[in-house]
C-alpha positions as CSV (number, residue, x, y, z in Angstrom):
1,M,-12.3,8.4,17.2
2,A,-12.9,5.0,15.6
3,V,-16.2,3.4,14.6
4,L,-16.1,-0.4,14.6
5,T,-18.6,-2.9,13.3
6,G,-17.2,-6.1,14.9
7,K,-16.4,-7.4,11.4
8,E,-12.9,-5.9,11.2
9,S,-10.0,-8.2,10.1
10,M,-7.0,-8.9,12.4
11,E,-5.0,-6.6,10.0
12,E,-7.5,-3.7,10.6
13,L,-7.5,-4.3,14.4
14,S,-3.7,-4.3,14.3
15,G,-3.8,-0.9,12.5
16,L,-6.2,0.3,15.1
17,A,-3.7,-0.7,17.8
18,D,-1.2,1.6,16.0
19,D,-3.8,4.4,16.0
20,I,-4.3,3.9,19.7
21,F,-0.8,3.3,21.1
22,I,1.6,5.3,18.9
23,F,2.8,8.3,21.0
24,F,1.2,6.7,24.0
25,G,-2.1,7.7,22.6
26,K,-1.5,11.4,23.1
27,G,-0.8,12.4,19.5
28,C,-3.4,14.8,18.0
29,R,-4.5,12.1,15.6
30,N,-4.5,9.1,18.0
31,V,-7.7,7.2,18.7
32,S,-9.0,7.9,22.2
33,K,-12.7,7.0,21.7
34,L,-14.3,3.9,20.2
35,Y,-17.9,3.5,19.0
36,L,-18.7,-0.3,19.2
37,P,-21.8,-2.2,18.3
38,E,-23.8,-3.5,21.3
39,G,-22.3,-6.8,22.5
40,Y,-18.9,-6.2,20.9
41,D,-16.4,-9.0,21.7
42,F,-13.4,-7.3,23.4
43,Q,-11.4,-10.5,23.1
44,L,-10.9,-9.5,19.4
45,F,-8.5,-6.8,20.7
46,M,-6.2,-9.1,22.7
47,E,-4.0,-10.4,20.0
48,P,-3.5,-7.2,17.9
49,F,-3.1,-5.0,21.0
50,S,-0.6,-7.3,22.6
51,R,2.0,-6.0,20.2
52,Y,2.2,-3.0,22.5
53,G,2.6,-5.0,25.6
54,H,6.1,-3.5,25.9
55,L,4.5,-0.3,27.0
56,S,3.9,-2.0,30.4
57,D,7.7,-1.9,30.8
58,H,7.8,1.9,30.4
59,N,7.7,3.5,33.8
60,K,5.5,6.5,33.1
61,Y,3.0,4.5,31.0
62,R,2.8,1.8,33.6
63,N,2.3,4.4,36.4
64,N,-0.7,5.8,34.4
65,Y,-2.1,2.3,33.8
66,D,-1.8,1.3,37.5
67,Y,-3.1,4.6,38.7
68,Y,-6.3,4.6,36.6
69,R,-6.9,0.9,37.2
70,T,-6.7,1.6,41.0
71,I,-9.1,4.6,40.7
72,Y,-11.6,2.5,38.7
73,I,-11.4,-0.2,41.4
74,I,-11.9,2.2,44.3
75,D,-14.7,4.0,42.5
76,K,-16.3,0.7,41.5
77,T,-16.2,1.8,37.9
78,D,-16.6,-0.9,35.3
79,Y,-13.7,-1.2,33.0
80,I,-12.1,-3.7,30.6
81,D,-8.5,-4.6,31.3
82,L,-6.5,-5.7,28.2
83,G,-3.3,-6.0,30.2
84,N,-1.7,-2.9,28.7
85,L,-4.8,-0.8,28.1
86,L,-8.0,0.0,30.0
87,L,-11.3,0.5,28.2
88,I,-14.0,2.5,30.0
89,E,-17.5,3.3,28.9
90,S,-17.7,7.1,28.7
91,L,-19.2,9.9,26.7
92,N,-15.9,11.7,26.7
93,I,-13.7,12.0,23.6
94,P,-10.3,12.6,25.1
95,S,-8.9,9.8,27.3
96,R,-6.0,9.4,29.8
97,V,-2.7,7.8,28.9
98,S,-3.3,4.0,29.1
99,V,-7.1,4.4,28.8
100,V,-9.5,4.5,25.8
101,N,-13.1,5.5,26.1
102,F,-15.9,3.7,24.3
103,E,-19.6,3.9,23.7
104,Y,-22.0,1.2,22.4
105,Y,-24.3,1.8,19.5
106,N,-27.3,-0.1,18.0
107,D,-28.0,2.2,15.0
108,P,-25.2,3.4,12.7
109,G,-27.4,6.4,11.8
110,V,-27.1,7.6,15.4
111,V,-23.3,7.3,15.3
112,K,-23.3,9.4,12.1
113,A,-25.3,12.1,13.9
114,I,-23.0,12.1,16.9
115,L,-20.0,12.4,14.7
116,R,-21.5,15.3,12.8
117,E,-22.3,17.0,16.1
118,K,-18.7,16.5,17.4
119,E,-16.8,17.1,14.2
120,E,-15.2,20.3,15.5
121,Q,-13.7,18.3,18.4
122,V,-12.1,15.6,16.3
123,Q,-9.0,15.5,14.1
124,C,-9.9,12.2,12.3
125,I,-12.2,9.2,12.4
126,V,-11.1,5.7,11.7
127,C,-13.6,3.4,10.1
128,Q,-13.4,0.7,7.4
129,N,-17.0,0.8,6.2
130,E,-19.8,3.0,4.9
131,I,-20.7,4.4,8.3
132,V,-18.2,7.2,7.8
133,P,-17.5,7.7,4.1
134,A,-14.5,10.1,4.5
135,A,-12.9,8.1,7.3
136,I,-9.2,7.1,7.6
137,K,-8.3,3.5,7.3
138,P,-7.1,1.7,10.4
139,G,-3.4,2.2,11.0
140,K,-3.2,5.5,9.0
141,T,-3.9,8.2,11.6
142,Q,-0.3,9.0,12.2
143,C,0.5,9.0,8.4
144,P,-1.5,11.9,7.0
145,E,-1.4,12.7,3.3
146,L,-0.3,16.1,2.1
147,W,-4.0,17.1,1.6
148,D,-5.0,16.0,5.1
149,Y,-5.0,19.5,6.7
150,A,-5.0,19.9,10.4
151,D,-8.4,21.0,11.5
152,G,-9.4,21.1,7.8
153,I,-7.4,24.3,7.1
154,D,-5.1,24.5,4.1
155,T,-2.1,26.0,5.8
156,M,-0.6,27.4,2.5
157,E,-3.9,29.0,1.5
158,F,-4.3,30.5,4.9
159,L,-0.8,32.0,4.8
160,L,-1.3,33.4,1.3
161,N,-4.5,35.1,2.4
162,L,-2.9,36.9,5.4
């Protein structure tokens, strides 16, 4: 997940693009859900996300993009088309290849409560402000530190205690 404020720099949004697109968005630490402030300007994504425009040339990625875009059109589902990524308002955390879910928020406190409630379902949270104190900086989800344990479990300690 990622929590944005609308005040992120282009460098931070470029890092978020990495967090979304690396491994086609299907890595266990990829961002598949965005929390955005009400009225967020999606045009901010256009430049940094365009670095991954080459994915449109990848047959399997493009098939997913075209398929879900067609489904959203047929179902009359509102979506935002960035040209290489579809954004859809959804409560779901996991998303499809070429799709990222998002929710709007008005109160950062509500987002904190939602994140606490869903912490067992999430590998990492990207955020560059005080909303999520222990968050990962944009662009770093696929670069965990040695002490960033999968699911919060110290593997060596687990093995030593078998």
